[in-house]
Biopython code that builds the backbone (N, CA, C, O; Angstrom):
import numpy as np
from Bio.PDB.StructureBuilder import StructureBuilder

atoms = [
    (1, "MET", "N", (-8.313, 15.813, -0.497)),
    (1, "MET", "CA", (-8.396, 16.170, 0.706)),
    (1, "MET", "C", (-7.235, 17.114, 0.936)),
    (1, "MET", "O", (-6.113, 16.706, 0.638)),
    (2, "PRO", "N", (-7.381, 18.321, 1.430)),
    (2, "PRO", "CA", (-6.263, 19.209, 1.761)),
    (2, "PRO", "C", (-5.320, 18.632, 2.706)),
    (2, "PRO", "O", (-5.717, 17.966, 3.662)),
    (3, "LEU", "N", (-4.183, 18.840, 2.502)),
    (3, "LEU", "CA", (-3.150, 18.406, 3.486)),
    (3, "LEU", "C", (-3.294, 19.220, 4.850)),
    (3, "LEU", "O", (-3.361, 20.449, 4.867)),
    (4, "SER", "N", (-3.327, 18.562, 5.793)),
    (4, "SER", "CA", (-3.462, 19.225, 7.137)),
    (4, "SER", "C", (-2.353, 18.844, 8.059)),
    (4, "SER", "O", (-1.683, 17.825, 7.891)),
    (5, "LYS", "N", (-2.180, 19.671, 9.021)),
    (5, "LYS", "CA", (-0.923, 19.417, 9.996)),
    (5, "LYS", "C", (-1.402, 18.374, 10.865)),
    (5, "LYS", "O", (-2.509, 18.495, 11.389)),
    (6, "HIS", "N", (-0.663, 17.333, 11.079)),
    (6, "HIS", "CA", (-0.933, 16.206, 12.163)),
    (6, "HIS", "C", (0.098, 16.329, 13.139)),
    (6, "HIS", "O", (1.234, 16.697, 12.839)),
    (7, "ALA", "N", (-0.267, 16.024, 14.333)),
    (7, "ALA", "CA", (0.722, 15.929, 15.443)),
    (7, "ALA", "C", (1.667, 14.772, 15.078)),
    (7, "ALA", "O", (1.200, 13.714, 14.656)),
    (8, "ILE", "N", (2.965, 14.953, 15.230)),
    (8, "ILE", "CA", (3.982, 13.899, 14.988)),
    (8, "ILE", "C", (4.332, 13.425, 16.415)),
    (8, "ILE", "O", (4.569, 14.176, 17.361)),
    (9, "PRO", "N", (4.334, 12.171, 16.438)),
    (9, "PRO", "CA", (4.698, 11.462, 17.722)),
    (9, "PRO", "C", (6.136, 11.913, 18.187)),
    (9, "PRO", "O", (7.054, 11.855, 17.369)),
    (10, "VAL", "N", (6.335, 12.302, 19.304)),
    (10, "VAL", "CA", (7.624, 12.742, 19.770)),
    (10, "VAL", "C", (8.027, 11.785, 20.957)),
    (10, "VAL", "O", (7.227, 11.506, 21.850)),
    (11, "ALA", "N", (9.324, 11.297, 20.913)),
    (11, "ALA", "CA", (9.791, 10.411, 21.799)),
    (11, "ALA", "C", (9.705, 11.010, 23.135)),
    (11, "ALA", "O", (10.129, 12.138, 23.387)),
    (12, "GLN", "N", (9.111, 10.181, 24.037)),
    (12, "GLN", "CA", (8.972, 10.573, 25.483)),
    (12, "GLN", "C", (9.532, 9.440, 26.393)),
    (12, "GLN", "O", (9.795, 8.313, 25.974)),
    (13, "SER", "N", (9.680, 9.834, 27.624)),
    (13, "SER", "CA", (10.257, 8.818, 28.433)),
    (13, "SER", "C", (9.347, 7.664, 28.740)),
    (13, "SER", "O", (9.819, 6.571, 29.051)),
    (14, "ASN", "N", (8.063, 7.878, 28.661)),
    (14, "ASN", "CA", (7.096, 6.775, 28.848)),
    (14, "ASN", "C", (6.893, 6.025, 27.587)),
    (14, "ASN", "O", (6.177, 5.025, 27.625)),
    (15, "VAL", "N", (7.455, 6.402, 26.453)),
    (15, "VAL", "CA", (7.199, 5.552, 25.251)),
    (15, "VAL", "C", (8.511, 4.715, 25.076)),
    (15, "VAL", "O", (9.624, 5.221, 24.937)),
    (16, "VAL", "N", (8.236, 3.327, 25.102)),
    (16, "VAL", "CA", (9.268, 2.463, 25.142)),
    (16, "VAL", "C", (9.887, 2.062, 23.759)),
    (16, "VAL", "O", (11.071, 1.733, 23.686)),
    (17, "THR", "N", (9.083, 2.093, 22.689)),
    (17, "THR", "CA", (9.527, 1.871, 21.203)),
    (17, "THR", "C", (8.931, 2.847, 20.320)),
    (17, "THR", "O", (8.019, 3.612, 20.633)),
    (18, "VAL", "N", (9.569, 2.767, 19.068)),
    (18, "VAL", "CA", (8.999, 3.610, 18.096)),
    (18, "VAL", "C", (7.604, 3.141, 17.548)),
    (18, "VAL", "O", (6.696, 3.881, 17.168)),
    (19, "GLN", "N", (7.611, 1.782, 17.579)),
    (19, "GLN", "CA", (6.147, 1.229, 17.256)),
    (19, "GLN", "C", (5.138, 1.792, 18.164)),
    (19, "GLN", "O", (4.148, 2.325, 17.663)),
    (20, "GLU", "N", (5.267, 1.738, 19.395)),
    (20, "GLU", "CA", (4.338, 2.299, 20.291)),
    (20, "GLU", "C", (3.996, 3.752, 20.085)),
    (20, "GLU", "O", (2.849, 4.154, 20.279)),
    (21, "ALA", "N", (4.997, 4.566, 19.685)),
    (21, "ALA", "CA", (4.727, 6.006, 19.369)),
    (21, "ALA", "C", (4.037, 6.190, 18.045)),
    (21, "ALA", "O", (3.225, 7.104, 17.904)),
    (22, "LEU", "N", (4.342, 5.312, 17.019)),
    (22, "LEU", "CA", (3.670, 5.380, 15.788)),
    (22, "LEU", "C", (2.364, 4.800, 15.587)),
    (22, "LEU", "O", (1.626, 5.206, 14.690)),
    (23, "GLU", "N", (1.980, 3.689, 16.532)),
    (23, "GLU", "CA", (0.771, 2.928, 16.377)),
    (23, "GLU", "C", (-0.423, 3.806, 16.223)),
    (23, "GLU", "O", (-1.188, 3.648, 15.271)),
    (24, "PRO", "N", (-0.624, 4.794, 17.191)),
    (24, "PRO", "CA", (-1.957, 5.423, 17.049)),
    (24, "PRO", "C", (-2.170, 6.221, 15.792)),
    (24, "PRO", "O", (-3.310, 6.372, 15.351)),
    (25, "LEU", "N", (-1.009, 6.790, 15.139)),
    (25, "LEU", "CA", (-1.091, 7.555, 13.917)),
    (25, "LEU", "C", (-1.359, 6.461, 12.712)),
    (25, "LEU", "O", (-2.091, 6.729, 11.759)),
    (26, "PHE", "N", (-0.665, 5.164, 12.869)),
    (26, "PHE", "CA", (-0.884, 4.205, 11.873)),
    (26, "PHE", "C", (-2.425, 3.746, 11.908)),
    (26, "PHE", "O", (-3.070, 3.661, 10.863)),
    (27, "VAL", "N", (-2.942, 3.473, 13.082)),
    (27, "VAL", "CA", (-4.323, 3.079, 13.255)),
    (27, "VAL", "C", (-5.280, 4.166, 12.603)),
    (27, "VAL", "O", (-6.233, 3.834, 11.898)),
    (28, "LYS", "N", (-4.992, 5.363, 12.860)),
    (28, "LYS", "CA", (-5.850, 6.492, 12.375)),
    (28, "LYS", "C", (-5.721, 6.611, 10.849)),
    (28, "LYS", "O", (-6.709, 6.915, 10.180)),
    (29, "LEU", "N", (-4.580, 6.389, 10.310)),
    (29, "LEU", "CA", (-4.526, 6.426, 8.826)),
    (29, "LEU", "C", (-5.211, 5.250, 8.224)),
    (29, "LEU", "O", (-5.866, 5.388, 7.191)),
    (30, "GLU", "N", (-5.081, 4.015, 8.865)),
    (30, "GLU", "CA", (-5.756, 2.826, 8.356)),
    (30, "GLU", "C", (-7.127, 3.011, 8.406)),
    (30, "GLU", "O", (-7.757, 2.662, 7.408)),
    (31, "VAL", "N", (-7.834, 3.562, 9.504)),
    (31, "VAL", "CA", (-9.268, 3.886, 9.485)),
    (31, "VAL", "C", (-9.709, 4.806, 8.396)),
    (31, "VAL", "O", (-10.694, 4.570, 7.696)),
    (32, "GLU", "N", (-8.980, 5.822, 8.278)),
    (32, "GLU", "CA", (-9.390, 6.850, 7.277)),
    (32, "GLU", "C", (-9.245, 6.319, 5.887)),
    (32, "GLU", "O", (-10.041, 6.718, 5.037)),
    (33, "ALA", "N", (-8.304, 5.453, 5.565)),
    (33, "ALA", "CA", (-8.066, 4.814, 4.231)),
    (33, "ALA", "C", (-9.302, 3.845, 4.057)),
    (33, "ALA", "O", (-9.863, 3.793, 2.962)),
    (34, "ASP", "N", (-9.712, 3.119, 5.060)),
    (34, "ASP", "CA", (-10.797, 2.063, 4.932)),
    (34, "ASP", "C", (-12.073, 2.863, 4.593)),
    (34, "ASP", "O", (-12.835, 2.487, 3.703)),
    (35, "ALA", "N", (-12.286, 3.976, 5.326)),
    (35, "ALA", "CA", (-13.392, 4.845, 5.086)),
    (35, "ALA", "C", (-13.569, 5.477, 3.770)),
    (35, "ALA", "O", (-14.695, 5.618, 3.293)),
    (36, "ARG", "N", (-12.458, 5.878, 3.141)),
    (36, "ARG", "CA", (-12.334, 6.345, 1.766)),
    (36, "ARG", "C", (-12.531, 5.182, 0.859)),
    (36, "ARG", "O", (-13.216, 5.435, -0.133)),
    (37, "LEU", "N", (-12.118, 4.051, 0.966)),
    (37, "LEU", "CA", (-12.203, 2.957, 0.163)),
    (37, "LEU", "C", (-13.733, 2.446, 0.130)),
    (37, "LEU", "O", (-14.269, 2.067, -0.911)),
    (38, "ILE", "N", (-14.333, 2.476, 1.299)),
    (38, "ILE", "CA", (-15.746, 1.909, 1.421)),
    (38, "ILE", "C", (-16.564, 2.990, 0.731)),
    (38, "ILE", "O", (-17.462, 2.595, -0.013)),
    (39, "ARG", "N", (-16.371, 4.362, 0.879)),
    (39, "ARG", "CA", (-17.228, 5.481, 0.355)),
    (39, "ARG", "C", (-17.022, 5.363, -1.186)),
    (39, "ARG", "O", (-18.006, 5.620, -1.880)),
    (40, "ALA", "N", (-15.995, 5.047, -1.734)),
    (40, "ALA", "CA", (-15.632, 4.973, -3.044)),
    (40, "ALA", "C", (-16.432, 3.781, -3.691)),
    (40, "ALA", "O", (-17.094, 3.940, -4.717)),
    (41, "ALA", "N", (-16.337, 2.622, -3.056)),
    (41, "ALA", "CA", (-17.030, 1.370, -3.533)),
    (41, "ALA", "C", (-18.506, 1.661, -3.466)),
    (41, "ALA", "O", (-19.181, 1.390, -4.459)),
    (42, "VAL", "N", (-19.033, 2.141, -2.491)),
    (42, "VAL", "CA", (-20.495, 2.427, -2.262)),
    (42, "VAL", "C", (-21.002, 3.430, -3.450)),
    (42, "VAL", "O", (-22.048, 3.273, -4.079)),
    (43, "SER", "N", (-20.109, 4.441, -3.627)),
    (43, "SER", "CA", (-20.435, 5.352, -4.726)),
    (43, "SER", "C", (-20.554, 4.680, -6.133)),
    (43, "SER", "O", (-21.300, 5.110, -7.013)),
    (44, "ALA", "N", (-19.746, 3.582, -6.261)),
    (44, "ALA", "CA", (-19.537, 2.852, -7.538)),
    (44, "ALA", "C", (-20.727, 1.670, -7.656)),
    (44, "ALA", "O", (-20.872, 0.915, -8.617)),
    (45, "GLY", "N", (-21.516, 1.701, -6.471)),
    (45, "GLY", "CA", (-22.671, 0.669, -6.587)),
    (45, "GLY", "C", (-22.557, -0.513, -5.752)),
    (45, "GLY", "O", (-23.488, -1.315, -5.686)),
    (46, "TRP", "N", (-21.347, -0.689, -5.037)),
    (46, "TRP", "CA", (-21.183, -1.832, -4.231)),
    (46, "TRP", "C", (-21.919, -1.515, -2.883)),
    (46, "TRP", "O", (-22.239, -0.386, -2.511)),
    (47, "THR", "N", (-22.146, -2.750, -2.175)),
    (47, "THR", "CA", (-22.654, -2.545, -0.698)),
    (47, "THR", "C", (-21.568, -2.259, 0.072)),
    (47, "THR", "O", (-20.469, -2.410, -0.462)),
    (48, "ALA", "N", (-21.617, -1.863, 1.259)),
    (48, "ALA", "CA", (-20.561, -1.669, 2.251)),
    (48, "ALA", "C", (-19.967, -2.950, 2.578)),
    (48, "ALA", "O", (-18.745, -3.077, 2.658)),
    (49, "GLU", "N", (-20.828, -3.966, 2.782)),
    (49, "GLU", "CA", (-20.372, -5.361, 3.052)),
    (49, "GLU", "C", (-19.477, -5.833, 1.964)),
    (49, "GLU", "O", (-18.398, -6.334, 2.282)),
    (50, "GLU", "N", (-19.820, -5.725, 0.681)),
    (50, "GLU", "CA", (-18.922, -6.193, -0.453)),
    (50, "GLU", "C", (-17.552, -5.420, -0.370)),
    (50, "GLU", "O", (-16.468, -5.990, -0.495)),
    (51, "ALA", "N", (-17.695, -4.116, -0.156)),
    (51, "ALA", "CA", (-16.476, -3.261, -0.004)),
    (51, "ALA", "C", (-15.582, -3.908, 1.072)),
    (51, "ALA", "O", (-14.433, -4.241, 0.782)),
    (52, "VAL", "N", (-16.069, -4.087, 2.266)),
    (52, "VAL", "CA", (-15.305, -4.476, 3.394)),
    (52, "VAL", "C", (-14.705, -5.899, 3.077)),
    (52, "VAL", "O", (-13.577, -6.202, 3.465)),
    (53, "ALA", "N", (-15.437, -6.690, 2.416)),
    (53, "ALA", "CA", (-14.974, -8.120, 2.018)),
    (53, "ALA", "C", (-13.883, -8.061, 1.072)),
    (53, "ALA", "O", (-12.964, -8.879, 1.105)),
    (54, "ALA", "N", (-13.961, -6.995, 0.115)),
    (54, "ALA", "CA", (-13.002, -6.833, -0.863)),
    (54, "ALA", "C", (-11.540, -6.305, -0.234)),
    (54, "ALA", "O", (-10.432, -6.700, -0.596)),
    (55, "ILE", "N", (-11.809, -5.372, 0.741)),
    (55, "ILE", "CA", (-10.656, -4.734, 1.475)),
    (55, "ILE", "C", (-9.962, -5.933, 2.338)),
    (55, "ILE", "O", (-8.737, -6.044, 2.303)),
    (56, "ASP", "N", (-10.688, -6.754, 3.047)),
    (56, "ASP", "CA", (-10.201, -7.906, 3.655)),
    (56, "ASP", "C", (-9.440, -8.859, 2.723)),
    (56, "ASP", "O", (-8.392, -9.407, 3.068)),
    (57, "ASP", "N", (-9.975, -9.018, 1.611)),
    (57, "ASP", "CA", (-9.384, -9.995, 0.523)),
    (57, "ASP", "C", (-8.054, -9.471, 0.171)),
    (57, "ASP", "O", (-7.069, -10.208, 0.129)),
    (58, "LEU", "N", (-8.003, -8.049, -0.115)),
    (58, "LEU", "CA", (-6.745, -7.382, -0.584)),
    (58, "LEU", "C", (-5.618, -7.486, 0.556)),
    (58, "LEU", "O", (-4.442, -7.668, 0.243)),
    (59, "ARG", "N", (-6.005, -7.371, 1.813)),
    (59, "ARG", "CA", (-5.107, -7.431, 2.848)),
    (59, "ARG", "C", (-4.570, -8.826, 3.039)),
    (59, "ARG", "O", (-3.375, -9.065, 3.214)),
    (60, "ARG", "N", (-5.610, -9.814, 2.993)),
    (60, "ARG", "CA", (-4.926, -11.300, 2.872)),
    (60, "ARG", "C", (-4.018, -11.486, 1.757)),
    (60, "ARG", "O", (-3.064, -12.244, 1.926)),
    (61, "GLN", "N", (-4.182, -10.882, 0.604)),
    (61, "GLN", "CA", (-3.354, -11.009, -0.539)),
    (61, "GLN", "C", (-1.949, -10.461, -0.254)),
    (61, "GLN", "O", (-0.929, -11.057, -0.601)),
    (62, "ASP", "N", (-1.959, -9.253, 0.419)),
    (62, "ASP", "CA", (-0.843, -8.495, 0.694)),
    (62, "ASP", "C", (0.067, -9.252, 1.772)),
    (62, "ASP", "O", (1.283, -9.077, 1.851)),
    (63, "VAL", "N", (-0.630, -10.071, 2.551)),
    (63, "VAL", "CA", (0.097, -10.846, 3.604)),
    (63, "VAL", "C", (0.528, -12.159, 2.940)),
    (63, "VAL", "O", (1.633, -12.638, 3.195)),
    (64, "ASP", "N", (-0.253, -12.698, 2.164)),
    (64, "ASP", "CA", (0.120, -14.056, 1.324)),
    (64, "ASP", "C", (-0.036, -13.807, 0.046)),
    (64, "ASP", "O", (-1.131, -14.077, -0.447)),
    (65, "PRO", "N", (0.913, -13.292, -0.712)),
    (65, "PRO", "CA", (0.693, -13.068, -2.329)),
    (65, "PRO", "C", (0.323, -14.280, -3.091)),
    (65, "PRO", "O", (-0.234, -14.157, -4.182)),
    (66, "SER", "N", (0.615, -15.540, -2.552)),
    (66, "SER", "CA", (0.413, -16.812, -3.290)),
    (66, "SER", "C", (-1.091, -17.132, -3.346)),
    (66, "SER", "O", (-1.512, -18.046, -4.055)),
    (67, "ARG", "N", (-1.817, -16.439, -2.661)),
    (67, "ARG", "CA", (-3.397, -16.497, -2.601)),
    (67, "ARG", "C", (-4.009, -15.916, -3.819)),
    (67, "ARG", "O", (-5.113, -16.309, -4.196)),
    (68, "HIS", "N", (-3.333, -14.977, -4.466)),
    (68, "HIS", "CA", (-3.865, -14.324, -5.721)),
    (68, "HIS", "C", (-3.915, -15.104, -6.847)),
    (68, "HIS", "O", (-4.338, -14.636, -7.904)),
]
sb = StructureBuilder()
sb.init_structure("model")
sb.init_model(0)
sb.init_chain("A")
sb.init_seg("    ")
for serial, (resi, resn, name, xyz) in enumerate(atoms, 1):
    if name == "N":
        sb.init_residue(resn, " ", resi, " ")
    sb.init_atom(name, np.array(xyz, "f"), 0.0, 1.0, " ", f" {name:<3s}", serial, name[0])
structure = sb.get_structure()
């Protein structure tokens, strides 16, 4: 995917924390990453449901590495 310019959150008087400023971009990136992973898995022969389950498992392992 070609790099495109993204709007960078700018501190504003109505933004209380950096987290609040970055959260929309973080969510957008997470959705884009999930979509790419699901497309790749489906292209490899998995069902979308299997791909989502695998992504969920990876996230749980990231939060709790002892589950691996």
